C-alpha positions in Angstrom: 317.6 156.0 67.9 320.3 158.6 66.9 319.9 162.4 68.6 321.2 164.2 66.4 323.1 167.6 67.4 320.9 171.0 66.6 321.6 174.8 67.1 318.4 177.4 67.8 318.4 179.2 63.8 315.5 182.0 65.0 312.4 182.5 66.4 309.6 183.7 64.2 305.8 185.1 64.7 303.1 183.9 62.2 301.8 186.5 61.5 298.3 185.5 60.8 297.8 184.4 64.5 300.8 185.9 66.0 302.3 182.2 67.5 305.8 181.8 67.6 307.7 179.0 66.3 311.1 178.3 68.2 312.7 176.9 64.8 316.1 174.7 64.8 318.9 173.1 62.3 320.1 170.2 62.4 323.8 171.0 63.0 325.9 170.8 59.9 322.3 169.9 57.6 319.6 171.8 55.6 316.5 169.6 57.6 314.7 172.4 59.9 312.6 171.7 63.2 309.7 174.2 64.0 308.2 174.3 67.2 305.0 176.0 68.2 306.2 177.7 71.7 304.2 180.5 73.7 305.3 184.0 73.8 307.1 184.4 77.2 309.2 181.4 76.4 309.8 183.4 72.7 311.0 186.3 74.8 313.0 184.3 76.9 315.0 182.4 74.7 315.5 185.3 72.6 316.8 187.6 75.2 319.5 185.4 75.9 320.5 184.9 72.5 320.8 188.8 71.7 322.6 189.3 74.9 319.6 192.0 76.5 320.6 191.8 80.1 317.9 192.3 82.4 317.3 194.0 85.9 316.1 190.4 87.9 316.3 187.5 86.7 313.6 185.7 84.3 312.3 182.0 85.0 314.6 180.3 83.1 317.8 182.1 84.8 316.2 181.1 88.4 315.8 177.3 87.1 319.5 177.3 85.9 320.5 179.5 89.2 319.1 176.4 91.4 320.3 173.7 89.1 324.0 175.6 90.2 323.1 175.8 93.9 322.7 172.6 94.1 326.2 171.4 92.5 324.6 169.9 89.0 324.8 170.7 85.5 322.8 170.8 82.6 324.7 168.2 79.9 322.2 168.4 76.8 318.9 168.9 75.9 316.4 166.6 74.2 313.6 166.9 71.9 312.9 163.5 72.4 308.9 162.6 70.6 306.0 163.9 68.8 302.7 162.5 70.3 299.4 164.2 69.4 300.8 167.5 67.8 303.2 167.5 71.0 306.6 167.5 71.3 308.3 166.4 74.7 311.7 167.3 75.7 313.5 166.1 78.3 316.9 168.1 80.0 319.3 165.9 81.3 321.1 166.8 84.6 324.3 165.5 85.7 324.8 165.8 90.0 327.0 163.7 92.4 328.1 161.5 89.7 324.1 160.9 89.1 322.7 161.2 85.2 319.2 162.5 85.6 316.3 162.8 82.8 313.7 166.0 83.4 310.0 165.5 81.4 310.4 169.5 80.3 308.3 171.3 77.1 310.8 172.2 74.5 310.3 175.6 75.0 311.2 175.7 78.1 314.8 173.5 78.1 315.7 174.8 74.9 315.6 178.3 76.9 317.7 177.0 79.6 319.9 175.2 77.6 320.7 178.6 76.0 321.6 180.2 79.0 324.6 176.8 80.1 325.6 176.8 76.9 324.4 173.4 76.5 323.9 171.3 73.4 320.5 170.9 72.4 319.1 167.0 70.0 316.8 166.3 68.6 315.7 162.3 68.3 316.2 161.4 65.0 312.1 159.7 64.8 311.4 163.2 65.7 312.9 164.9 62.5 311.8 162.1 60.3 308.3 163.0 61.0 308.4 167.0 61.8 311.3 167.9 60.5 311.5 170.0 57.4 314.2 170.6 54.2 313.7 174.3 52.6 312.4 173.8 49.1 315.2 174.1 46.2 313.2 175.8 43.0 310.3 173.4 41.7 309.8 171.0 44.6 308.1 171.6 47.5 309.2 171.3 51.4 309.3 167.9 52.9 310.6 165.5 55.2 314.4 164.4 55.1 314.4 161.8 56.5 314.0 158.2 53.7 312.5 155.2 55.9 309.2 158.2 56.8 306.5 156.3 58.4 303.6 156.2 56.9 301.6 159.2 57.7 297.7 158.0 58.9 294.6 160.3 57.6 294.1 161.6 61.1 297.9 162.2 62.0 297.5 164.8 58.2 294.1 166.5 59.6 295.8 167.0 63.0 298.9 168.5 61.6 297.2 171.0 59.0 297.1 173.6 60.4 300.8 173.2 61.3 301.4 172.7 58.0 299.5 175.7 56.7 301.6 177.7 59.1 305.0 176.5 58.6 304.1 177.1 54.9 303.3 181.1 55.5 307.1 181.0 57.1 309.5 183.0 54.6 312.0 179.7 55.0 314.2 181.8 52.3 316.1 182.8 54.5 316.6 179.9 56.6 320.4 180.5 58.2 321.3 183.3 55.9 323.5 185.3 58.3 323.8 182.3 60.7 327.2 180.6 62.2 327.2 177.1 62.7 
């Protein structure tokens, strides 16, 4: 399956329940991947993206420092699966000529990737299932993938709360003022 490069577009907060969502944008396309994340991870990503200096290393700075201390480097991270409303990711490291894949929550992988300037990818299958294309005048936001799998009634029910959350976000300003 193909991996598509993504960039962090923004971090948003739902005014209804104060949950955070990181919005990844497909590089060179108008498809977005919203992923719910915890407040600590949202803050960690935002601190790095906004170049805020912290007096002591945060958890993701510590992980970066440990990886570097062992002579390894982060090659890339990939959001590689979506099961039961949960996104999965891998951190791919190179160490001593070996490639290591480390299971991770997407939020932690993204927080690490922005600290080491590593590429962020998403598997095409994940984007086909959860990617959003902002609506144009008179259209609804929809998945971009043409060969999207048929979604079961149970999946629609499970994703209902997520859909309501996403529909409550103002997606019109996605990408404005951002450089890719």
